[in-house]
Steps between C-alpha positions, in 0.01 A plus 500: 500500500752514219701187450872556475674308228835349571764679292817300457660760275604818687342827394775745597793583274752386759315170552480428128867580442603278791271219381636515144860502619435211736332298225797565273737407780314176578495406131872573464585304815285206390667499158845521662414213734372287212817568297716426803325171574527394136867589486556323830325189374733490201802570720409218742454256212828607347672448835340155536614404154852622569506300824377187320767540234774551760388196698483295181857595410613395847314167474655423159849569633440289812375208291809523286735504801333227711446129453168394338398327826462843663293649219160434662611650830631809320170541310296455818705766677472742207123457461256717690126559546463655154810365327570138421789322322515145369721290272349320204598337176313757295440872502192642675496772234418391142817498296317643199377811686685792332398747774668283763832516310507876445378729779674732748495246786635221279780720370592613850503144637710377206745784554540422871546125431782586256409284205321207666284268293149585389337757726126539467290753695125545458273755671122464479188617679422168668726199556409160361448349845296806593266426212484141616400616851226715356359214292499254790413725796125440475534122512765523774284732715191283452687199640683669787280786626419303817860412581704691754793706382742282697391189309636652181823657617689190392639563153507123439122459537453567131724434206643835389470392139126444540363735768630805685559482870297700750803725557523569128128570486529759779794654317289528188217660698747757635644612170220445254354852537832668424511377139842339561757427236683172476862461400616163372863431410696201371881470483681215322774380735831353377401151622197500270237566763266799499471730799143625505365776720159659543391794710192714557546877492206656690395862488644727764285507811344843570579470869868531419443853366349667806800731537429668168125559560577643843761728347257610230233563764735717703598692187132541408413636844785750479385611155140527622608728785696719260210509252246597766728775632570634149137490384374673811768765463386559140126497570504703823521833310216381275287429808573848633407644160170309494414621850582861412293480180205358697522779759541765231190362324304559823612864501738462792822695523793291374864589550744439213620141501866411534642384167654162584525152353599397146518758223157412358337531842677831570380631164141401585517667842650815344214512248245461780657783701489729195139404427398565862669838499340606170153386605520677833621817329224474239225452761641779717510742206141420401381529858669838544353619172150391604539667837627821336214512251240432769653765725519760224134443413395629840580863408288525182217306664498746790507797258212355298301445820542868595400620156200269494364674809448818294276324247149635541319201345458272803442178305808555287704597808396185688593270208839666463568476875395134499737424213782685674434310822521170311827610338633594842399159638678323214809713559503424872457127430791504256716689749414258779589204282828662394592580861433142614695352209796726572497414870683166435324318782700206634370146461432312822303202626138600567196306620276539195197355683523767769546774239185395312300461820593855604379635164171309531451617860559865404245485219258310721529769768416754229168323441589289195413131456845333496585145611828309518565124476839335517786398728587695812864535393662523159855640511621633166791728399366829366503879529207534738397864437480466122339155519240630745412776254461251215270270698306798638430614143363156408280471810375860474408447136296194601320704768443800272374316192382163636318592823706259712845336500581140589875459545660157506867405548627165376813353344768234500875474542565703182258793520221667696174615339283783630152465349256794523141436385204737480133494394513782250414508128847383396702626203455423129738225390671729250587749777645259760853600397433856390398605851864464610606786269583822690220761520255270324149502649211297371267742681407750224356764727848608616347594833703493819202352679491193273867412498865603529744617239577162344833430669394250768523179297808621309680573828390164648633305201825700495561431869416129477717453191787676675465227767530228234123436495203627302128572520225383263126563472219266398124503511340251735243262344252580778553875456754750622872544446792296631846659540785254563833635622794260500816535711800262473625334818858625467755554775530843652804713422 
């Protein structure tokens, strides 16, 4: 039993075109999604920064317009989960950091504060307290792994200057994989104090962007439907052309194909129609010429036969009559072949097993040793009359030259093989192909009793090749000749 290999890549033209277009579409959609997510990440961070700057401007103005006793309450109200403000006597940003004094955020904040004191803004990959969390997390986790979460919800359990709280630790765990940015700012207030602020700018969460992937998926499905429709429309004429070429190769009658599809496909179909017409005209002309020559030879052969009867030398007369009889037999064989070829027999589905069995039974009833082995049914598209003649020639040759014929039918899903074996002397290796030449006989006696006119194998090969198959000969190691006829398992017309 033949093992079937899994083929992930389609074999048909339409399948390969669809697969390539889908791969290109998937790659383009993936690239678009990656660009969108990157742009969105930058847009979200820019929006967060703008919000922080706007809130900072509001806090500075509130501090300037309210008594100092309310400053802590204002800072507490302005702070959030990822943004914190505090007042201190010194700046949280180093005063000697040139990047903090000249960057787009610093210039924007200075412009909105309309000439306030020193304004320092620093953006970095990880905040200072974030680094401190990372350094101390191992020791903190070793000491508090066995504690419940509720025992550490109190922010006063640890000194914020020494250890992070459990809430801060969970916050770090949430944002650490997003490679967050930190933004630290310091503003020198008119009363000499510094307003410091620090925030964490996380990456945009992918879950926020489900609308875009769904939209892209819908667009992709629409494009896929259009691609499949377009590719099938393009490749359908090519499929019809392939089917017509396959039928024409089996010798079946093929009507001219409709010229449809793209220009290149129409040009190919037009070329096939012209080729089919020229080949059919060529074969018809040669067949008519052969038939005419064979028919015209009858008259001189008949005249020579009549004149030979007046020859007094009996031995000479008998040789001439024998030669004329052989010429007449060759002429009749050529005429019969020409008539059958010109008949344009239609292709139809035939039970090949039954056809072979009938041939074997007929020869067996005539007293010949013929056996058949094979399946009871083997449907195959063919021209039954011509195919029966080809197989009859092979089996009769085995009976005539090899004493007996053993016929066997076997095959697979692609082709059927008719194997005819005999017990005769075989054929020299150099002549295994020459015997298929018309009117070639390896029997040198040229006697009608020892063989035909040399057209049997040539006709058999011509018929089998017109069906898309072939016939070959080989000598069996144990003696005798083996003829193998092959027929493709195509669909009937």
